[in-house]
CHARMM-style PDB file with segment names, atoms N, HN, CA, C and O in Angstrom:
ATOM      1  N   UNK     1      25.212  36.720  20.118  1.00  0.00      PROA
ATOM      2  CA  UNK     1      24.460  35.532  19.790  1.00  0.00      PROA
ATOM      3  C   UNK     1      23.265  35.943  18.931  1.00  0.00      PROA
ATOM      4  O   UNK     1      22.582  36.921  19.234  1.00  0.00      PROA
ATOM      5  N   UNK     2      23.020  35.192  17.864  1.00  0.00      PROA
ATOM      6  HN  UNK     2      23.575  34.398  17.618  1.00  0.00      PROA
ATOM      7  CA  UNK     2      21.879  35.465  17.001  1.00  0.00      PROA
ATOM      8  C   UNK     2      20.614  34.947  17.678  1.00  0.00      PROA
ATOM      9  O   UNK     2      20.522  33.771  18.030  1.00  0.00      PROA
ATOM     10  N   UNK     3      19.649  35.834  17.853  1.00  0.00      PROA
ATOM     11  HN  UNK     3      19.724  36.790  17.567  1.00  0.00      PROA
ATOM     12  CA  UNK     3      18.392  35.427  18.463  1.00  0.00      PROA
ATOM     13  C   UNK     3      17.258  36.272  17.920  1.00  0.00      PROA
ATOM     14  O   UNK     3      17.481  37.339  17.347  1.00  0.00      PROA
ATOM     15  N   UNK     4      16.042  35.787  18.104  1.00  0.00      PROA
ATOM     16  HN  UNK     4      15.861  34.920  18.569  1.00  0.00      PROA
ATOM     17  CA  UNK     4      14.856  36.474  17.613  1.00  0.00      PROA
ATOM     18  C   UNK     4      14.631  37.753  18.419  1.00  0.00      PROA
ATOM     19  O   UNK     4      14.759  37.758  19.643  1.00  0.00      PROA
ATOM     20  N   UNK     5      14.299  38.823  17.724  1.00  0.00      PROA
ATOM     21  HN  UNK     5      14.196  38.819  16.730  1.00  0.00      PROA
ATOM     22  CA  UNK     5      14.068  40.115  18.357  1.00  0.00      PROA
ATOM     23  C   UNK     5      12.810  40.087  19.226  1.00  0.00      PROA
ATOM     24  O   UNK     5      12.766  40.748  20.263  1.00  0.00      PROA
ATOM     25  N   UNK     6      11.788  39.332  18.817  1.00  0.00      PROA
ATOM     26  HN  UNK     6      11.824  38.795  17.974  1.00  0.00      PROA
ATOM     27  CA  UNK     6      10.496  39.334  19.504  1.00  0.00      PROA
ATOM     28  C   UNK     6      10.426  38.340  20.663  1.00  0.00      PROA
ATOM     29  O   UNK     6      10.010  38.710  21.761  1.00  0.00      PROA
ATOM     30  N   UNK     7      10.824  37.095  20.442  1.00  0.00      PROA
ATOM     31  HN  UNK     7      11.162  36.795  19.550  1.00  0.00      PROA
ATOM     32  CA  UNK     7      10.650  36.085  21.495  1.00  0.00      PROA
ATOM     33  C   UNK     7      11.959  35.685  22.168  1.00  0.00      PROA
ATOM     34  O   UNK     7      11.930  34.978  23.176  1.00  0.00      PROA
ATOM     35  N   UNK     8      13.107  36.115  21.643  1.00  0.00      PROA
ATOM     36  HN  UNK     8      13.131  36.689  20.825  1.00  0.00      PROA
ATOM     37  CA  UNK     8      14.384  35.791  22.267  1.00  0.00      PROA
ATOM     38  C   UNK     8      14.857  34.372  22.016  1.00  0.00      PROA
ATOM     39  O   UNK     8      15.774  33.900  22.688  1.00  0.00      PROA
ATOM     40  N   UNK     9      14.249  33.686  21.061  1.00  0.00      PROA
ATOM     41  HN  UNK     9      13.504  34.069  20.515  1.00  0.00      PROA
ATOM     42  CA  UNK     9      14.607  32.305  20.772  1.00  0.00      PROA
ATOM     43  C   UNK     9      15.968  32.259  20.080  1.00  0.00      PROA
ATOM     44  O   UNK     9      16.228  33.042  19.167  1.00  0.00      PROA
ATOM     45  N   UNK    10      16.836  31.346  20.512  1.00  0.00      PROA
ATOM     46  HN  UNK    10      16.625  30.710  21.254  1.00  0.00      PROA
ATOM     47  CA  UNK    10      18.142  31.177  19.879  1.00  0.00      PROA
ATOM     48  C   UNK    10      18.369  29.673  19.701  1.00  0.00      PROA
ATOM     49  O   UNK    10      17.409  28.904  19.664  1.00  0.00      PROA
ATOM     50  N   UNK    11      19.627  29.251  19.591  1.00  0.00      PROA
ATOM     51  HN  UNK    11      20.407  29.876  19.621  1.00  0.00      PROA
ATOM     52  CA  UNK    11      19.879  27.843  19.336  1.00  0.00      PROA
ATOM     53  C   UNK    11      19.664  26.999  20.587  1.00  0.00      PROA
ATOM     54  O   UNK    11      19.713  27.497  21.712  1.00  0.00      PROA
ATOM     55  N   UNK    12      19.423  25.707  20.361  1.00  0.00      PROA
ATOM     56  HN  UNK    12      19.383  25.302  19.448  1.00  0.00      PROA
ATOM     57  CA  UNK    12      19.358  24.733  21.442  1.00  0.00      PROA
ATOM     58  C   UNK    12      20.475  23.733  21.216  1.00  0.00      PROA
ATOM     59  O   UNK    12      20.662  23.238  20.104  1.00  0.00      PROA
ATOM     60  N   UNK    13      21.206  23.443  22.260  1.00  0.00      PROA
ATOM     61  HN  UNK    13      21.054  23.846  23.162  1.00  0.00      PROA
ATOM     62  CA  UNK    13      22.311  22.504  22.134  1.00  0.00      PROA
ATOM     63  C   UNK    13      21.962  21.185  22.779  1.00  0.00      PROA
ATOM     64  O   UNK    13      21.178  21.124  23.727  1.00  0.00      PROA
ATOM     65  N   UNK    14      22.549  20.137  22.257  1.00  0.00      PROA
ATOM     66  HN  UNK    14      23.185  20.186  21.488  1.00  0.00      PROA
ATOM     67  CA  UNK    14      22.303  18.836  22.841  1.00  0.00      PROA
ATOM     68  C   UNK    14      23.094  17.771  22.119  1.00  0.00      PROA
ATOM     69  O   UNK    14      23.561  17.980  20.999  1.00  0.00      PROA
ATOM     70  N   UNK    15      23.239  16.655  22.746  1.00  0.00      PROA
ATOM     71  HN  UNK    15      22.859  16.485  23.656  1.00  0.00      PROA
ATOM     72  CA  UNK    15      23.951  15.542  22.137  1.00  0.00      PROA
ATOM     73  C   UNK    15      23.002  14.391  21.882  1.00  0.00      PROA
ATOM     74  O   UNK    15      21.934  14.300  22.488  1.00  0.00      PROA
ATOM     75  N   UNK    16      23.402  13.517  20.982  1.00  0.00      PROA
ATOM     76  HN  UNK    16      24.269  13.591  20.490  1.00  0.00      PROA
ATOM     77  CA  UNK    16      22.616  12.320  20.730  1.00  0.00      PROA
ATOM     78  C   UNK    16      23.311  11.146  21.399  1.00  0.00      PROA
ATOM     79  O   UNK    16      24.504  11.202  21.698  1.00  0.00      PROA
ATOM     80  N   UNK    17      22.556  10.089  21.629  1.00  0.00      PROA
ATOM     81  HN  UNK    17      21.587  10.044  21.386  1.00  0.00      PROA
ATOM     82  CA  UNK    17      23.131   8.901  22.258  1.00  0.00      PROA
ATOM     83  C   UNK    17      23.050   7.757  21.262  1.00  0.00      PROA
ATOM     84  O   UNK    17      21.974   7.443  20.753  1.00  0.00      PROA
ATOM     85  N   UNK    18      24.174   7.144  20.988  1.00  0.00      PROA
ATOM     86  HN  UNK    18      25.048   7.399  21.401  1.00  0.00      PROA
ATOM     87  CA  UNK    18      24.246   6.056  20.022  1.00  0.00      PROA
ATOM     88  C   UNK    18      24.373   4.748  20.793  1.00  0.00      PROA
ATOM     89  O   UNK    18      25.366   4.518  21.483  1.00  0.00      PROA
ATOM     90  N   UNK    19      23.358   3.895  20.669  1.00  0.00      PROA
ATOM     91  HN  UNK    19      22.552   4.082  20.109  1.00  0.00      PROA
ATOM     92  CA  UNK    19      23.347   2.617  21.384  1.00  0.00      PROA
ATOM     93  C   UNK    19      23.953   1.533  20.498  1.00  0.00      PROA
ATOM     94  O   UNK    19      23.539   1.349  19.354  1.00  0.00      PROA
ATOM     95  N   UNK    20      24.929   0.826  21.035  1.00  0.00      PROA
ATOM     96  HN  UNK    20      25.266   0.976  21.965  1.00  0.00      PROA
ATOM     97  CA  UNK    20      25.556  -0.269  20.301  1.00  0.00      PROA
ATOM     98  C   UNK    20      25.838  -1.403  21.278  1.00  0.00      PROA
ATOM     99  O   UNK    20      26.655  -1.254  22.186  1.00  0.00      PROA
ATOM    100  N   UNK    21      25.181  -2.509  21.099  1.00  0.00      PROA
ATOM    101  HN  UNK    21      24.517  -2.630  20.361  1.00  0.00      PROA
ATOM    102  CA  UNK    21      25.343  -3.710  21.930  1.00  0.00      PROA
ATOM    103  C   UNK    21      25.233  -3.423  23.420  1.00  0.00      PROA
ATOM    104  O   UNK    21      26.071  -3.869  24.204  1.00  0.00      PROA
ATOM    105  N   UNK    22      24.203  -2.681  23.814  1.00  0.00      PROA
ATOM    106  HN  UNK    22      23.522  -2.319  23.178  1.00  0.00      PROA
ATOM    107  CA  UNK    22      23.929  -2.454  25.230  1.00  0.00      PROA
ATOM    108  C   UNK    22      24.700  -1.326  25.870  1.00  0.00      PROA
ATOM    109  O   UNK    22      24.545  -1.092  27.069  1.00  0.00      PROA
ATOM    110  N   UNK    23      25.533  -0.610  25.115  1.00  0.00      PROA
ATOM    111  HN  UNK    23      25.659  -0.800  24.141  1.00  0.00      PROA
ATOM    112  CA  UNK    23      26.308   0.493  25.673  1.00  0.00      PROA
ATOM    113  C   UNK    23      26.114   1.731  24.815  1.00  0.00      PROA
ATOM    114  O   UNK    23      25.977   1.644  23.594  1.00  0.00      PROA
ATOM    115  N   UNK    24      26.106   2.886  25.471  1.00  0.00      PROA
ATOM    116  HN  UNK    24      26.217   2.957  26.462  1.00  0.00      PROA
ATOM    117  CA  UNK    24      25.983   4.151  24.750  1.00  0.00      PROA
ATOM    118  C   UNK    24      27.368   4.694  24.439  1.00  0.00      PROA
ATOM    119  O   UNK    24      28.211   4.807  25.329  1.00  0.00      PROA
ATOM    120  N   UNK    25      27.600   5.028  23.187  1.00  0.00      PROA
ATOM    121  HN  UNK    25      26.915   4.937  22.464  1.00  0.00      PROA
ATOM    122  CA  UNK    25      28.884   5.564  22.747  1.00  0.00      PROA
ATOM    123  C   UNK    25      28.799   7.077  22.636  1.00  0.00      PROA
ATOM    124  O   UNK    25      27.737   7.613  22.321  1.00  0.00      PROA
ATOM    125  N   UNK    26      29.905   7.778  22.891  1.00  0.00      PROA
ATOM    126  HN  UNK    26      30.768   7.343  23.147  1.00  0.00      PROA
ATOM    127  CA  UNK    26      29.876   9.241  22.800  1.00  0.00      PROA
ATOM    128  C   UNK    26      29.725   9.703  21.347  1.00  0.00      PROA
ATOM    129  O   UNK    26      30.261   9.083  20.428  1.00  0.00      PROA
ATOM    130  N   UNK    27      28.996  10.786  21.160  1.00  0.00      PROA
ATOM    131  HN  UNK    27      28.561  11.290  21.906  1.00  0.00      PROA
ATOM    132  CA  UNK    27      28.837  11.400  19.842  1.00  0.00      PROA
ATOM    133  C   UNK    27      29.103  12.887  19.979  1.00  0.00      PROA
ATOM    134  O   UNK    27      29.239  13.398  21.090  1.00  0.00      PROA
ATOM    135  N   UNK    28      29.178  13.572  18.867  1.00  0.00      PROA
ATOM    136  HN  UNK    28      29.067  13.157  17.965  1.00  0.00      PROA
ATOM    137  CA  UNK    28      29.477  14.994  18.873  1.00  0.00      PROA
ATOM    138  C   UNK    28      28.294  15.806  19.382  1.00  0.00      PROA
ATOM    139  O   UNK    28      27.135  15.432  19.205  1.00  0.00      PROA
ATOM    140  N   UNK    29      28.616  16.923  20.015  1.00  0.00      PROA
ATOM    141  HN  UNK    29      29.558  17.228  20.159  1.00  0.00      PROA
ATOM    142  CA  UNK    29      27.617  17.881  20.482  1.00  0.00      PROA
ATOM    143  C   UNK    29      27.083  18.628  19.268  1.00  0.00      PROA
ATOM    144  O   UNK    29      27.858  18.999  18.386  1.00  0.00      PROA
ATOM    145  N   UNK    30      25.776  18.856  19.206  1.00  0.00      PROA
ATOM    146  HN  UNK    30      25.147  18.555  19.922  1.00  0.00      PROA
ATOM    147  CA  UNK    30      25.206  19.527  18.039  1.00  0.00      PROA
ATOM    148  C   UNK    30      24.321  20.679  18.477  1.00  0.00      PROA
ATOM    149  O   UNK    30      23.826  20.704  19.604  1.00  0.00      PROA
ATOM    150  N   UNK    31      24.125  21.632  17.577  1.00  0.00      PROA
ATOM    151  HN  UNK    31      24.527  21.612  16.661  1.00  0.00      PROA
ATOM    152  CA  UNK    31      23.256  22.777  17.825  1.00  0.00      PROA
ATOM    153  C   UNK    31      22.075  22.720  16.875  1.00  0.00      PROA
ATOM    154  O   UNK    31      22.247  22.502  15.676  1.00  0.00      PROA
ATOM    155  N   UNK    32      20.882  22.914  17.404  1.00  0.00      PROA
ATOM    156  HN  UNK    32      20.742  23.091  18.378  1.00  0.00      PROA
ATOM    157  CA  UNK    32      19.687  23.066  16.579  1.00  0.00      PROA
ATOM    158  C   UNK    32      19.448  24.556  16.447  1.00  0.00      PROA
ATOM    159  O   UNK    32      19.138  25.227  17.432  1.00  0.00      PROA
ATOM    160  N   UNK    33      19.588  25.081  15.240  1.00  0.00      PROA
ATOM    161  HN  UNK    33      19.839  24.536  14.440  1.00  0.00      PROA
ATOM    162  CA  UNK    33      19.487  26.520  15.030  1.00  0.00      PROA
ATOM    163  C   UNK    33      18.076  26.927  14.647  1.00  0.00      PROA
ATOM    164  O   UNK    33      17.347  26.172  14.005  1.00  0.00      PROA
ATOM    165  N   UNK    34      17.705  28.133  15.052  1.00  0.00      PROA
ATOM    166  HN  UNK    34      18.297  28.747  15.574  1.00  0.00      PROA
ATOM    167  CA  UNK    34      16.393  28.695  14.745  1.00  0.00      PROA
ATOM    168  C   UNK    34      16.445  29.302  13.348  1.00  0.00      PROA
ATOM    169  O   UNK    34      17.478  29.831  12.939  1.00  0.00      PROA
ATOM    170  N   UNK    35      15.340  29.228  12.614  1.00  0.00      PROA
ATOM    171  HN  UNK    35      14.501  28.797  12.946  1.00  0.00      PROA
ATOM    172  CA  UNK    35      15.257  29.801  11.276  1.00  0.00      PROA
ATOM    173  C   UNK    35      15.007  31.299  11.409  1.00  0.00      PROA
ATOM    174  O   UNK    35      13.863  31.734  11.536  1.00  0.00      PROA
ATOM    175  N   UNK    36      16.093  32.095  11.380  1.00  0.00      PROA
ATOM    176  HN  UNK    36      17.023  31.742  11.276  1.00  0.00      PROA
ATOM    177  CA  UNK    36      15.995  33.546  11.546  1.00  0.00      PROA
ATOM    178  C   UNK    36      16.027  34.233  10.190  1.00  0.00      PROA
ATOM    179  O   UNK    36      16.806  33.861   9.312  1.00  0.00      PROA
ATOM    180  N   UNK    37      15.172  35.243  10.025  1.00  0.00      PROA
ATOM    181  HN  UNK    37      14.539  35.545  10.738  1.00  0.00      PROA
ATOM    182  CA  UNK    37      15.086  36.012   8.789  1.00  0.00      PROA
ATOM    183  C   UNK    37      15.118  37.491   9.135  1.00  0.00      PROA
ATOM    184  O   UNK    37      14.670  37.893  10.209  1.00  0.00      PROA
ATOM    185  N   UNK    38      15.649  38.303   8.220  1.00  0.00      PROA
ATOM    186  HN  UNK    38      16.013  37.976   7.348  1.00  0.00      PROA
ATOM    187  CA  UNK    38      15.619  39.754   8.398  1.00  0.00      PROA
ATOM    188  C   UNK    38      14.250  40.279   7.983  1.00  0.00      PROA
ATOM    189  O   UNK    38      13.799  40.044   6.862  1.00  0.00      PROA
ATOM    190  N   UNK    39      13.592  40.993   8.899  1.00  0.00      PROA
ATOM    191  HN  UNK    39      13.958  41.183   9.810  1.00  0.00      PROA
ATOM    192  CA  UNK    39      12.244  41.515   8.668  1.00  0.00      PROA
ATOM    193  C   UNK    39      12.211  42.957   9.144  1.00  0.00      PROA
ATOM    194  O   UNK    39      12.877  43.312  10.117  1.00  0.00      PROA
ATOM    195  N   UNK    40      11.437  43.787   8.459  1.00  0.00      PROA
ATOM    196  HN  UNK    40      10.897  43.499   7.668  1.00  0.00      PROA
ATOM    197  CA  UNK    40      11.265  45.168   8.902  1.00  0.00      PROA
ATOM    198  C   UNK    40      10.299  45.184  10.080  1.00  0.00      PROA
ATOM    199  O   UNK    40       9.205  44.627   9.990  1.00  0.00      PROA
ATOM    200  N   UNK    41      10.692  45.815  11.180  1.00  0.00      PROA
ATOM    201  HN  UNK    41      11.581  46.268  11.253  1.00  0.00      PROA
ATOM    202  CA  UNK    41       9.844  45.920  12.362  1.00  0.00      PROA
ATOM    203  C   UNK    41       8.650  46.811  12.040  1.00  0.00      PROA
ATOM    204  O   UNK    41       8.807  47.859  11.414  1.00  0.00      PROA
ATOM    205  N   UNK    42       7.449  46.395  12.469  1.00  0.00      PROA
ATOM    206  HN  UNK    42       7.321  45.544  12.977  1.00  0.00      PROA
ATOM    207  CA  UNK    42       6.224  47.123  12.127  1.00  0.00      PROA
ATOM    208  C   UNK    42       6.181  48.506  12.773  1.00  0.00      PROA
ATOM    209  O   UNK    42       5.694  49.459  12.164  1.00  0.00      PROA
ATOM    210  N   UNK    43       6.687  48.624  14.000  1.00  0.00      PROA
ATOM    211  HN  UNK    43       7.082  47.850  14.495  1.00  0.00      PROA
ATOM    212  CA  UNK    43       6.585  49.906  14.712  1.00  0.00      PROA
ATOM    213  C   UNK    43       7.640  50.905  14.253  1.00  0.00      PROA
ATOM    214  O   UNK    43       7.318  52.046  13.924  1.00  0.00      PROA
ATOM    215  N   UNK    44       8.909  50.474  14.231  1.00  0.00      PROA
ATOM    216  HN  UNK    44       9.171  49.547  14.498  1.00  0.00      PROA
ATOM    217  CA  UNK    44       9.991  51.419  13.951  1.00  0.00      PROA
ATOM    218  C   UNK    44      10.478  51.378  12.507  1.00  0.00      PROA
ATOM    219  O   UNK    44      11.092  52.339  12.043  1.00  0.00      PROA
ATOM    220  N   UNK    45      10.218  50.293  11.787  1.00  0.00      PROA
ATOM    221  HN  UNK    45       9.719  49.513  12.164  1.00  0.00      PROA
ATOM    222  CA  UNK    45      10.677  50.174  10.410  1.00  0.00      PROA
ATOM    223  C   UNK    45      12.111  49.711  10.275  1.00  0.00      PROA
ATOM    224  O   UNK    45      12.616  49.604   9.158  1.00  0.00      PROA
ATOM    225  N   UNK    46      12.783  49.433  11.382  1.00  0.00      PROA
ATOM    226  HN  UNK    46      12.373  49.520  12.290  1.00  0.00      PROA
ATOM    227  CA  UNK    46      14.171  48.972  11.378  1.00  0.00      PROA
ATOM    228  C   UNK    46      14.184  47.478  11.066  1.00  0.00      PROA
ATOM    229  O   UNK    46      13.298  46.742  11.500  1.00  0.00      PROA
ATOM    230  N   UNK    47      15.193  47.029  10.311  1.00  0.00      PROA
ATOM    231  HN  UNK    47      15.913  47.626   9.958  1.00  0.00      PROA
ATOM    232  CA  UNK    47      15.298  45.604  10.007  1.00  0.00      PROA
ATOM    233  C   UNK    47      15.834  44.851  11.221  1.00  0.00      PROA
ATOM    234  O   UNK    47      16.878  45.205  11.769  1.00  0.00      PROA
ATOM    235  N   UNK    48      15.119  43.819  11.631  1.00  0.00      PROA
ATOM    236  HN  UNK    48      14.272  43.532  11.185  1.00  0.00      PROA
ATOM    237  CA  UNK    48      15.504  43.019  12.796  1.00  0.00      PROA
ATOM    238  C   UNK    48      15.458  41.543  12.418  1.00  0.00      PROA
ATOM    239  O   UNK    48      14.824  41.163  11.434  1.00  0.00      PROA
ATOM    240  N   UNK    49      16.137  40.714  13.213  1.00  0.00      PROA
ATOM    241  HN  UNK    49      16.652  41.022  14.013  1.00  0.00      PROA
ATOM    242  CA  UNK    49      16.080  39.271  13.026  1.00  0.00      PROA
ATOM    243  C   UNK    49      14.835  38.728  13.710  1.00  0.00      PROA
ATOM    244  O   UNK    49      14.585  39.012  14.881  1.00  0.00      PROA
ATOM    245  N   UNK    50      14.055  37.945  12.971  1.00  0.00      PROA
ATOM    246  HN  UNK    50      14.257  37.715  12.019  1.00  0.00      PROA
ATOM    247  CA  UNK    50      12.830  37.373  13.512  1.00  0.00      PROA
ATOM    248  C   UNK    50      12.775  35.904  13.125  1.00  0.00      PROA
ATOM    249  O   UNK    50      13.124  35.544  12.001  1.00  0.00      PROA
ATOM    250  N   UNK    51      12.334  35.046  14.057  1.00  0.00      PROA
ATOM    251  HN  UNK    51      12.050  35.339  14.970  1.00  0.00      PROA
ATOM    252  CA  UNK    51      12.178  33.635  13.725  1.00  0.00      PROA
ATOM    253  C   UNK    51      10.891  33.462  12.917  1.00  0.00      PROA
ATOM    254  O   UNK    51      10.000  34.309  12.973  1.00  0.00      PROA
ATOM    255  N   UNK    52      10.799  32.377  12.175  1.00  0.00      PROA
ATOM    256  HN  UNK    52      11.523  31.688  12.130  1.00  0.00      PROA
ATOM    257  CA  UNK    52       9.660  32.194  11.279  1.00  0.00      PROA
ATOM    258  C   UNK    52       8.359  31.982  12.042  1.00  0.00      PROA
ATOM    259  O   UNK    52       7.289  32.293  11.518  1.00  0.00      PROA
ATOM    260  N   UNK    53       8.422  31.463  13.256  1.00  0.00      PROA
ATOM    261  HN  UNK    53       9.291  31.211  13.681  1.00  0.00      PROA
ATOM    262  CA  UNK    53       7.189  31.302  14.030  1.00  0.00      PROA
ATOM    263  C   UNK    53       6.628  32.656  14.448  1.00  0.00      PROA
ATOM    264  O   UNK    53       5.410  32.814  14.533  1.00  0.00      PROA
ATOM    265  N   UNK    54       7.495  33.640  14.713  1.00  0.00      PROA
ATOM    266  HN  UNK    54       8.484  33.513  14.644  1.00  0.00      PROA
ATOM    267  CA  UNK    54       7.021  34.994  15.025  1.00  0.00      PROA
ATOM    268  C   UNK    54       6.567  35.712  13.758  1.00  0.00      PROA
ATOM    269  O   UNK    54       5.682  36.565  13.816  1.00  0.00      PROA
ATOM    270  N   UNK    55       7.162  35.379  12.619  1.00  0.00      PROA
ATOM    271  HN  UNK    55       7.882  34.686  12.572  1.00  0.00      PROA
ATOM    272  CA  UNK    55       6.732  35.988  11.364  1.00  0.00      PROA
ATOM    273  C   UNK    55       5.309  35.567  11.013  1.00  0.00      PROA
ATOM    274  O   UNK    55       4.548  36.357  10.455  1.00  0.00      PROA
ATOM    275  N   UNK    56       4.947  34.330  11.337  1.00  0.00      PROA
ATOM    276  HN  UNK    56       5.565  33.688  11.790  1.00  0.00      PROA
ATOM    277  CA  UNK    56       3.588  33.852  11.055  1.00  0.00      PROA
ATOM    278  C   UNK    56       2.567  34.572  11.921  1.00  0.00      PROA
ATOM    279  O   UNK    56       1.435  34.797  11.494  1.00  0.00      PROA
ATOM    280  N   UNK    57       2.964  34.935  13.139  1.00  0.00      PROA
ATOM    281  HN  UNK    57       3.885  34.753  13.485  1.00  0.00      PROA
ATOM    282  CA  UNK    57       2.054  35.625  14.059  1.00  0.00      PROA
ATOM    283  C   UNK    57       2.530  37.054  14.233  1.00  0.00      PROA
ATOM    284  O   UNK    57       2.870  37.469  15.341  1.00  0.00      PROA
ATOM    285  N   UNK    58       2.557  37.814  13.135  1.00  0.00      PROA
ATOM    286  HN  UNK    58       2.281  37.477  12.235  1.00  0.00      PROA
ATOM    287  CA  UNK    58       3.077  39.184  13.169  1.00  0.00      PROA
ATOM    288  C   UNK    58       2.293  40.083  14.109  1.00  0.00      PROA
ATOM    289  O   UNK    58       2.880  40.908  14.809  1.00  0.00      PROA
ATOM    290  N   UNK    59       0.975  39.936  14.134  1.00  0.00      PROA
ATOM    291  HN  UNK    59       0.498  39.266  13.565  1.00  0.00      PROA
ATOM    292  CA  UNK    59       0.129  40.824  14.933  1.00  0.00      PROA
ATOM    293  C   UNK    59       0.405  40.625  16.412  1.00  0.00      PROA
ATOM    294  O   UNK    59       0.435  41.581  17.187  1.00  0.00      PROA
ATOM    295  N   UNK    60       0.608  39.367  16.794  1.00  0.00      PROA
ATOM    296  HN  UNK    60       0.583  38.591  16.164  1.00  0.00      PROA
ATOM    297  CA  UNK    60       0.833  39.042  18.198  1.00  0.00      PROA
ATOM    298  C   UNK    60       2.315  39.174  18.502  1.00  0.00      PROA
ATOM    299  O   UNK    60       3.106  38.375  18.002  1.00  0.00      PROA
ATOM    300  N   UNK    61       2.718  40.142  19.293  1.00  0.00      PROA
ATOM    301  HN  UNK    61       2.076  40.792  19.700  1.00  0.00      PROA
ATOM    302  CA  UNK    61       4.126  40.318  19.653  1.00  0.00      PROA
ATOM    303  C   UNK    61       4.375  39.590  20.958  1.00  0.00      PROA
ATOM    304  O   UNK    61       3.734  39.871  21.970  1.00  0.00      PROA
ATOM    305  N   UNK    62       5.309  38.653  20.929  1.00  0.00      PROA
ATOM    306  HN  UNK    62       5.830  38.425  20.106  1.00  0.00      PROA
ATOM    307  CA  UNK    62       5.595  37.862  22.124  1.00  0.00      PROA
ATOM    308  C   UNK    62       6.656  38.535  22.966  1.00  0.00      PROA
ATOM    309  O   UNK    62       7.503  39.265  22.451  1.00  0.00      PROA
ATOM    310  N   UNK    63       6.605  38.287  24.265  1.00  0.00      PROA
ATOM    311  HN  UNK    63       5.916  37.694  24.683  1.00  0.00      PROA
ATOM    312  CA  UNK    63       7.623  38.771  25.187  1.00  0.00      PROA
ATOM    313  C   UNK    63       8.570  37.617  25.484  1.00  0.00      PROA
ATOM    314  O   UNK    63       8.169  36.459  25.372  1.00  0.00      PROA
ATOM    315  N   UNK    64       9.812  37.899  25.858  1.00  0.00      PROA
ATOM    316  HN  UNK    64      10.137  38.840  25.949  1.00  0.00      PROA
ATOM    317  CA  UNK    64      10.727  36.813  26.212  1.00  0.00      PROA
ATOM    318  C   UNK    64      10.191  36.011  27.394  1.00  0.00      PROA
ATOM    319  O   UNK    64       9.552  36.549  28.298  1.00  0.00      PROA
ATOM    320  N   UNK    65      10.469  34.721  27.358  1.00  0.00      PROA
ATOM    321  HN  UNK    65      10.988  34.284  26.623  1.00  0.00      PROA
ATOM    322  CA  UNK    65       9.976  33.846  28.421  1.00  0.00      PROA
ATOM    323  C   UNK    65      10.645  34.193  29.744  1.00  0.00      PROA
ATOM    324  O   UNK    65      11.866  34.326  29.814  1.00  0.00      PROA
ATOM    325  N   UNK    66       9.839  34.338  30.791  1.00  0.00      PROA
ATOM    326  HN  UNK    66       8.847  34.230  30.734  1.00  0.00      PROA
ATOM    327  CA  UNK    66      10.356  34.665  32.119  1.00  0.00      PROA
ATOM    328  C   UNK    66      10.187  33.448  33.022  1.00  0.00      PROA
ATOM    329  O   UNK    66       9.472  32.504  32.684  1.00  0.00      PROA
ATOM    330  N   UNK    67      10.843  33.480  34.156  1.00  0.00      PROA
ATOM    331  HN  UNK    67      11.424  34.247  34.430  1.00  0.00      PROA
ATOM    332  CA  UNK    67      10.727  32.388  35.117  1.00  0.00      PROA
ATOM    333  C   UNK    67       9.318  32.356  35.690  1.00  0.00      PROA
ATOM    334  O   UNK    67       8.713  33.396  35.951  1.00  0.00      PROA
ATOM    335  N   UNK    68       8.807  31.144  35.882  1.00  0.00      PROA
ATOM    336  HN  UNK    68       9.299  30.300  35.670  1.00  0.00      PROA
ATOM    337  CA  UNK    68       7.454  31.002  36.411  1.00  0.00      PROA
ATOM    338  C   UNK    68       7.437  31.314  37.902  1.00  0.00      PROA
ATOM    339  O   UNK    68       8.361  30.965  38.637  1.00  0.00      PROA
ATOM    340  N   UNK    69       6.368  31.977  38.330  1.00  0.00      PROA
ATOM    341  HN  UNK    69       5.618  32.260  37.733  1.00  0.00      PROA
ATOM    342  CA  UNK    69       6.212  32.287  39.747  1.00  0.00      PROA
ATOM    343  C   UNK    69       5.567  31.096  40.445  1.00  0.00      PROA
ATOM    344  O   UNK    69       4.729  30.418  39.850  1.00  0.00      PROA
ATOM    345  N   UNK    70       5.939  30.829  41.695  1.00  0.00      PROA
ATOM    346  HN  UNK    70       6.620  31.381  42.178  1.00  0.00      PROA
ATOM    347  CA  UNK    70       5.305  29.723  42.408  1.00  0.00      PROA
ATOM    348  C   UNK    70       3.841  30.042  42.705  1.00  0.00      PROA
ATOM    349  O   UNK    70       3.469  31.198  42.911  1.00  0.00      PROA
ATOM    350  N   UNK    71       3.031  29.005  42.722  1.00  0.00      PROA
ATOM    351  HN  UNK    71       3.333  28.066  42.554  1.00  0.00      PROA
ATOM    352  CA  UNK    71       1.608  29.177  42.993  1.00  0.00      PROA
ATOM    353  C   UNK    71       1.383  29.541  44.457  1.00  0.00      PROA
ATOM    354  O   UNK    71       2.088  29.058  45.343  1.00  0.00      PROA
ATOM    355  N   UNK    72       0.393  30.398  44.701  1.00  0.00      PROA
ATOM    356  HN  UNK    72      -0.180  30.790  43.982  1.00  0.00      PROA
ATOM    357  CA  UNK    72       0.068  30.792  46.072  1.00  0.00      PROA
ATOM    358  C   UNK    72      -0.658  29.642  46.763  1.00  0.00      PROA
ATOM    359  O   UNK    72      -1.496  28.970  46.161  1.00  0.00      PROA
ATOM    360  N   UNK    73      -0.329  29.426  48.022  1.00  0.00      PROA
ATOM    361  HN  UNK    73       0.352  29.972  48.511  1.00  0.00      PROA
ATOM    362  CA  UNK    73      -0.970  28.350  48.773  1.00  0.00      PROA
ATOM    363  C   UNK    73      -2.354  28.793  49.216  1.00  0.00      PROA
ATOM    364  O   UNK    73      -2.547  29.917  49.678  1.00  0.00      PROA
ATOM    365  N   UNK    74      -3.312  27.885  49.065  1.00  0.00      PROA
ATOM    366  HN  UNK    74      -3.155  26.972  48.689  1.00  0.00      PROA
ATOM    367  CA  UNK    74      -4.679  28.184  49.490  1.00  0.00      PROA
ATOM    368  C   UNK    74      -4.822  27.878  50.978  1.00  0.00      PROA
ATOM    369  O   UNK    74      -4.361  26.842  51.459  1.00  0.00      PROA
ATOM    370  N   UNK    75      -5.468  28.795  51.699  1.00  0.00      PROA
ATOM    371  HN  UNK    75      -5.842  29.636  51.308  1.00  0.00      PROA
ATOM    372  CA  UNK    75      -5.711  28.572  53.124  1.00  0.00      PROA
ATOM    373  C   UNK    75      -7.162  28.197  53.318  1.00  0.00      PROA
ATOM    374  O   UNK    75      -8.049  28.768  52.684  1.00  0.00      PROA
ATOM    375  N   UNK    76      -7.403  27.240  54.192  1.00  0.00      PROA
ATOM    376  HN  UNK    76      -6.682  26.776  54.707  1.00  0.00      PROA
ATOM    377  CA  UNK    76      -8.768  26.751  54.408  1.00  0.00      PROA
ATOM    378  C   UNK    76      -9.517  27.585  55.408  1.00  0.00      PROA
ATOM    379  OT1 UNK    76     -10.679  27.303  55.699  1.00  0.00      PROA
TER     380      UNK     76
END
């Protein structure tokens, strides 16, 4: 799967809903693709795929999104 080397962003899939006279009709499933470009990595110099949002923030290297941890309960 094509995805960004820095943030792990890839395509998002989803369908649209077409309303006609009070009923929703089925439509085709579509993919929203990320704008990936080949860029030389700053540290190693190897060409990697990077999304344009990561290219704008070259200095800031993002980590892949992880699952959120539950908040700790406060005791009185």
